Short mmCIF file of the C-alpha atoms (twelve columns), coordinates in Angstrom:
data_MODEL
# 
_entry.id   MODEL 
# 
loop_
_atom_site.group_PDB 
_atom_site.id 
_atom_site.type_symbol 
_atom_site.label_atom_id 
_atom_site.label_alt_id 
_atom_site.label_comp_id 
_atom_site.label_asym_id 
_atom_site.label_seq_id 
_atom_site.Cartn_x 
_atom_site.Cartn_y 
_atom_site.Cartn_z 
_atom_site.pdbx_PDB_model_num 
ATOM 1   C CA . UNK A 1   -74.259  -9.505  63.638 1 
ATOM 2   C CA . UNK A 2   -76.632  -12.724 62.502 1 
ATOM 3   C CA . UNK A 3   -76.645  -14.629 59.377 1 
ATOM 4   C CA . UNK A 4   -80.076  -15.342 57.305 1 
ATOM 5   C CA . UNK A 5   -79.733  -18.537 55.145 1 
ATOM 6   C CA . UNK A 6   -76.651  -18.972 53.868 1 
ATOM 7   C CA . UNK A 7   -76.279  -21.820 51.347 1 
ATOM 8   C CA . UNK A 8   -73.239  -22.783 49.514 1 
ATOM 9   C CA . UNK A 9   -75.187  -24.124 46.073 1 
ATOM 10  C CA . UNK A 10  -71.881  -25.561 44.836 1 
ATOM 11  C CA . UNK A 11  -72.052  -28.382 47.135 1 
ATOM 12  C CA . UNK A 12  -75.715  -28.434 47.586 1 
ATOM 13  C CA . UNK A 13  -75.515  -27.327 51.498 1 
ATOM 14  C CA . UNK A 14  -77.624  -24.936 53.559 1 
ATOM 15  C CA . UNK A 15  -75.960  -24.345 56.666 1 
ATOM 16  C CA . UNK A 16  -79.389  -24.449 58.533 1 
ATOM 17  C CA . UNK A 17  -80.839  -27.864 56.761 1 
ATOM 18  C CA . UNK A 18  -77.763  -29.470 55.799 1 
ATOM 19  C CA . UNK A 19  -77.191  -31.455 52.478 1 
ATOM 20  C CA . UNK A 20  -80.477  -31.770 49.854 1 
ATOM 21  C CA . UNK A 21  -81.518  -34.990 49.214 1 
ATOM 22  C CA . UNK A 22  -80.047  -36.473 45.790 1 
ATOM 23  C CA . UNK A 23  -83.391  -37.954 44.913 1 
ATOM 24  C CA . UNK A 24  -84.728  -34.050 45.303 1 
ATOM 25  C CA . UNK A 25  -81.889  -32.495 42.355 1 
ATOM 26  C CA . UNK A 26  -82.335  -35.309 39.672 1 
ATOM 27  C CA . UNK A 27  -86.023  -35.194 39.839 1 
ATOM 28  C CA . UNK A 28  -86.080  -31.748 38.649 1 
ATOM 29  C CA . UNK A 29  -83.009  -32.744 36.184 1 
ATOM 30  C CA . UNK A 30  -85.469  -35.134 34.921 1 
ATOM 31  C CA . UNK A 31  -88.325  -33.136 34.936 1 
ATOM 32  C CA . UNK A 32  -86.360  -31.336 31.847 1 
ATOM 33  C CA . UNK A 33  -85.721  -34.347 29.751 1 
ATOM 34  C CA . UNK A 34  -87.823  -35.000 26.639 1 
ATOM 35  C CA . UNK A 35  -90.094  -33.338 24.825 1 
ATOM 36  C CA . UNK A 36  -91.977  -31.662 28.411 1 
ATOM 37  C CA . UNK A 37  -94.568  -30.469 25.949 1 
ATOM 38  C CA . UNK A 38  -96.185  -34.201 25.362 1 
ATOM 39  C CA . UNK A 39  -98.682  -34.167 28.694 1 
ATOM 40  C CA . UNK A 40  -99.554  -30.362 27.532 1 
ATOM 41  C CA . UNK A 41  -100.685 -31.292 23.873 1 
ATOM 42  C CA . UNK A 42  -101.672 -34.865 24.679 1 
ATOM 43  C CA . UNK A 43  -103.993 -33.167 27.552 1 
ATOM 44  C CA . UNK A 44  -105.688 -31.094 25.767 1 
ATOM 45  C CA . UNK A 45  -106.309 -33.479 22.380 1 
ATOM 46  C CA . UNK A 46  -107.890 -35.612 25.005 1 
ATOM 47  C CA . UNK A 47  -109.102 -35.261 28.380 1 
ATOM 48  C CA . UNK A 48  -106.755 -36.267 30.616 1 
ATOM 49  C CA . UNK A 49  -104.186 -38.178 28.777 1 
ATOM 50  C CA . UNK A 50  -101.427 -35.765 29.517 1 
ATOM 51  C CA . UNK A 51  -102.110 -36.893 33.444 1 
ATOM 52  C CA . UNK A 52  -102.080 -40.842 32.226 1 
ATOM 53  C CA . UNK A 53  -98.692  -39.752 30.554 1 
ATOM 54  C CA . UNK A 54  -97.375  -38.821 33.655 1 
ATOM 55  C CA . UNK A 55  -98.980  -42.137 35.806 1 
ATOM 56  C CA . UNK A 56  -101.216 -40.114 37.192 1 
ATOM 57  C CA . UNK A 57  -103.829 -42.831 36.970 1 
ATOM 58  C CA . UNK A 58  -106.364 -41.389 39.835 1 
ATOM 59  C CA . UNK A 59  -106.045 -37.798 38.570 1 
ATOM 60  C CA . UNK A 60  -106.459 -38.248 35.135 1 
ATOM 61  C CA . UNK A 61  -109.779 -41.085 35.589 1 
ATOM 62  C CA . UNK A 62  -111.188 -38.120 37.534 1 
ATOM 63  C CA . UNK A 63  -110.348 -35.178 34.742 1 
ATOM 64  C CA . UNK A 64  -111.306 -37.508 31.696 1 
ATOM 65  C CA . UNK A 65  -114.786 -38.549 33.736 1 
ATOM 66  C CA . UNK A 66  -115.909 -34.762 34.605 1 
ATOM 67  C CA . UNK A 67  -114.714 -33.234 30.970 1 
ATOM 68  C CA . UNK A 68  -116.714 -35.977 29.039 1 
ATOM 69  C CA . UNK A 69  -119.107 -35.916 31.624 1 
ATOM 70  C CA . UNK A 70  -120.078 -32.598 31.190 1 
ATOM 71  C CA . UNK A 71  -119.748 -32.277 27.302 1 
ATOM 72  C CA . UNK A 72  -121.852 -35.494 27.090 1 
ATOM 73  C CA . UNK A 73  -124.309 -33.940 29.200 1 
ATOM 74  C CA . UNK A 74  -124.464 -30.765 27.434 1 
ATOM 75  C CA . UNK A 75  -125.042 -32.590 24.170 1 
ATOM 76  C CA . UNK A 76  -127.753 -34.592 25.621 1 
ATOM 77  C CA . UNK A 77  -129.392 -30.806 26.399 1 
ATOM 78  C CA . UNK A 78  -129.138 -29.713 22.394 1 
ATOM 79  C CA . UNK A 79  -126.528 -27.326 23.646 1 
ATOM 80  C CA . UNK A 80  -125.183 -25.210 20.380 1 
ATOM 81  C CA . UNK A 81  -121.386 -26.199 19.423 1 
ATOM 82  C CA . UNK A 82  -119.698 -22.652 18.503 1 
ATOM 83  C CA . UNK A 83  -118.383 -23.010 14.815 1 
ATOM 84  C CA . UNK A 84  -117.589 -19.442 13.820 1 
ATOM 85  C CA . UNK A 85  -117.873 -16.028 15.672 1 
ATOM 86  C CA . UNK A 86  -119.772 -13.018 14.465 1 
ATOM 87  C CA . UNK A 87  -119.679 -11.316 18.196 1 
ATOM 88  C CA . UNK A 88  -117.456 -11.475 21.225 1 
ATOM 89  C CA . UNK A 89  -119.979 -13.623 23.352 1 
ATOM 90  C CA . UNK A 90  -119.568 -16.321 20.450 1 
ATOM 91  C CA . UNK A 91  -115.533 -15.779 20.161 1 
ATOM 92  C CA . UNK A 92  -115.718 -16.894 24.292 1 
ATOM 93  C CA . UNK A 93  -117.951 -19.894 23.575 1 
ATOM 94  C CA . UNK A 94  -115.620 -20.964 20.421 1 
ATOM 95  C CA . UNK A 95  -112.536 -20.351 22.476 1 
ATOM 96  C CA . UNK A 96  -113.837 -22.354 25.350 1 
ATOM 97  C CA . UNK A 97  -115.155 -25.020 22.822 1 
ATOM 98  C CA . UNK A 98  -111.864 -25.557 21.533 1 
ATOM 99  C CA . UNK A 99  -110.315 -26.131 24.423 1 
ATOM 100 C CA . UNK A 100 -112.055 -29.773 24.116 1 
ATOM 101 C CA . UNK A 101 -109.960 -30.955 21.635 1 
ATOM 102 C CA . UNK A 102 -111.180 -33.818 19.998 1 
ATOM 103 C CA . UNK A 103 -114.259 -34.065 21.629 1 
ATOM 104 C CA . UNK A 104 -114.779 -30.764 19.554 1 
ATOM 105 C CA . UNK A 105 -113.446 -32.041 16.438 1 
ATOM 106 C CA . UNK A 106 -115.196 -35.417 16.378 1 
ATOM 107 C CA . UNK A 107 -118.874 -33.445 17.959 1 
ATOM 108 C CA . UNK A 108 -118.417 -31.046 14.491 1 
ATOM 109 C CA . UNK A 109 -117.722 -33.369 12.031 1 
ATOM 110 C CA . UNK A 110 -120.708 -35.357 13.291 1 
ATOM 111 C CA . UNK A 111 -122.628 -32.705 13.053 1 
ATOM 112 C CA . UNK A 112 -123.701 -32.828 17.288 1 
ATOM 113 C CA . UNK A 113 -124.900 -30.263 19.036 1 
ATOM 114 C CA . UNK A 114 -127.612 -27.558 17.816 1 
ATOM 115 C CA . UNK A 115 -127.035 -24.946 15.441 1 
ATOM 116 C CA . UNK A 116 -129.250 -22.789 17.154 1 
ATOM 117 C CA . UNK A 117 -130.803 -22.817 21.001 1 
ATOM 118 C CA . UNK A 118 -134.364 -23.885 20.903 1 
ATOM 119 C CA . UNK A 119 -134.822 -25.269 23.761 1 
ATOM 120 C CA . UNK A 120 -134.724 -23.410 27.342 1 
ATOM 121 C CA . UNK A 121 -132.235 -26.211 28.787 1 
ATOM 122 C CA . UNK A 122 -129.842 -26.089 25.255 1 
ATOM 123 C CA . UNK A 123 -128.877 -23.091 26.761 1 
ATOM 124 C CA . UNK A 124 -127.090 -24.118 29.895 1 
ATOM 125 C CA . UNK A 125 -126.315 -27.538 27.902 1 
ATOM 126 C CA . UNK A 126 -123.973 -25.081 25.442 1 
ATOM 127 C CA . UNK A 127 -122.148 -23.713 29.231 1 
ATOM 128 C CA . UNK A 128 -121.550 -27.261 29.992 1 
ATOM 129 C CA . UNK A 129 -119.533 -27.766 26.705 1 
ATOM 130 C CA . UNK A 130 -117.868 -24.756 27.322 1 
ATOM 131 C CA . UNK A 131 -116.553 -25.097 30.702 1 
ATOM 132 C CA . UNK A 132 -115.730 -28.390 29.849 1 
ATOM 133 C CA . UNK A 133 -113.402 -26.961 27.144 1 
ATOM 134 C CA . UNK A 134 -112.204 -24.722 29.490 1 
ATOM 135 C CA . UNK A 135 -111.799 -27.582 32.047 1 
ATOM 136 C CA . UNK A 136 -109.540 -29.447 29.889 1 
ATOM 137 C CA . UNK A 137 -107.337 -26.561 29.198 1 
ATOM 138 C CA . UNK A 138 -106.607 -26.769 32.841 1 
ATOM 139 C CA . UNK A 139 -106.076 -29.700 33.468 1 
ATOM 140 C CA . UNK A 140 -103.420 -29.745 30.553 1 
ATOM 141 C CA . UNK A 141 -101.322 -26.992 32.071 1 
ATOM 142 C CA . UNK A 142 -101.650 -29.002 35.266 1 
ATOM 143 C CA . UNK A 143 -100.126 -32.226 33.442 1 
ATOM 144 C CA . UNK A 144 -97.291  -29.498 32.143 1 
ATOM 145 C CA . UNK A 145 -96.865  -28.350 35.364 1 
ATOM 146 C CA . UNK A 146 -96.634  -31.660 36.519 1 
ATOM 147 C CA . UNK A 147 -93.970  -32.553 33.640 1 
ATOM 148 C CA . UNK A 148 -91.297  -29.582 34.156 1 
ATOM 149 C CA . UNK A 149 -91.288  -29.885 38.106 1 
ATOM 150 C CA . UNK A 150 -93.346  -26.976 38.806 1 
ATOM 151 C CA . UNK A 151 -95.445  -28.741 40.595 1 
ATOM 152 C CA . UNK A 152 -95.903  -32.208 42.508 1 
# 
């Protein structure tokens, strides 16, 4: 009779692999200490900030450049920034725009973006702004997963 995957959880031993490294166990415990939602909230408010808090400089800089670049290009193309939602498509656009965090708030306060799409490129600009917000939400969730130890 063959046995498969016999583990001794109390001692941290695996019959096939031997003892688990102490650094792996301590990193899982260390990931749960403190306010685990800080990278999520910071990453949503400021693109890349969640990764910067976790000292993932390259990933944070790449995400910040991509998100701010897409948002800026959308504004430059006179893209629409959704302020309210009267139908389902505008509601989806508003949700995407809200994903930009402080970029959305600052642009609304400063009156950036077009109220109505009047040129052909403005429709592309609107999509750039929405996609930048969705990418920012994905990046913030990624920073949260890194913080909680679900991803390395």
